[in-house]
N, C-alpha and C positions, 0 to 999 in steps of 0.2 A: 460518273454514272455507275450505279451499283449493279452487279450481275451476280446474284447468289451471294457468296461471301467475298468474292473478288470485286475489285473496282476496275473498270475498263479505262485504259489510258486514252486521253483525248489528244489530238494532233497539237493543239495549242500548249499542251503541257510536256512537250518533248523538246529537249535541247539537242543540238548537233544532229538534227534529223537528216538522214541521207538515203536516197534511193539510187541504186545502181542497176543498170541492165547488164547482167552477167553473161547472157547468151541470147541470141535472137534467132538462131536456126539450129535444128528444125523447130524447136519450141522456145518461147520466151522464158527466161529465168531472171528473177529479180532478187536483189538483196536490199533489205530495209534495215536501218540501224539508227540508234539514238540513245538518249539518256532520259529516263523518266524524271521529271522535275518535281518530285514529291519526296521530301526529306525522310519520311518514315515509311515509305512504300517501296517494294521491290517487285521485279518481274517474276511471276510464277510460271506463266505459260503464254504461248502465242498460238492463235488459231486463225483459220480463214473460213469465210462463208461466201457463197455466191448468191447475190441478190439482184435480180433483173439485169444480168449482163455485167455486173460490177462485182469484182472480188474484194471483199472487205477484210482487212487485217485487223484483228482484235488482240490487244496486249492486255493480259490479265495481271493486275497488281494485287498484292497482299501486304499486310503489315510486315515490316522488316524482320527477318530471321536468318539464322546461320545458313550459309551455303547459297543464298540468293543475292542477286545484285540488281541495281537500278538501271544498268545499261542492257541493251539487247542488240542482237544481230540475227536476222531471220532470212533464210534463203528459201525460195519457193518457185515453182513453175506456174506459169499463167496458162490456163486452158485456152484452146482456140476459140471457144464460144464467149470468152470474156473480152470486153472491149476497154475496160478501165479497171484500175485498182484504187481502192479508197482506204483511208486509215481511220480507225476509231468508230465509235458509235454515231458520230455526226457525219460520217462518210466523206471526209475531206479527200478530194481527188489528188492522188500522188503520181499516177502513171496513166497514159492513154495509148492504146494501140495506134501505130502509125506516127505517133509524136514522140513517145518516150516519157522520161520523168517530167513531171509538172512541178514547177516552183510555186 
């Protein structure tokens, strides 16, 4: 899915995807990692947005260039008002409060 000049990484296009709960008290902290399965694209940036109680992790891809890689590791805190974390523009659920990482 195109977003400006960048392409947003879809969950289905990630190899070695991993979600780890790094801390649960006082606030939940997660680490999301993986490898973009696009031979000519690399990770430029990662951002989060909150949409109806779901925190969405968006990985922005750009054409390959020096200094950027296809793999990513992203650590972030989950606000108390968020009940789930989703990945990509299709909002694939990867974590739920009270349950943890979702396979």
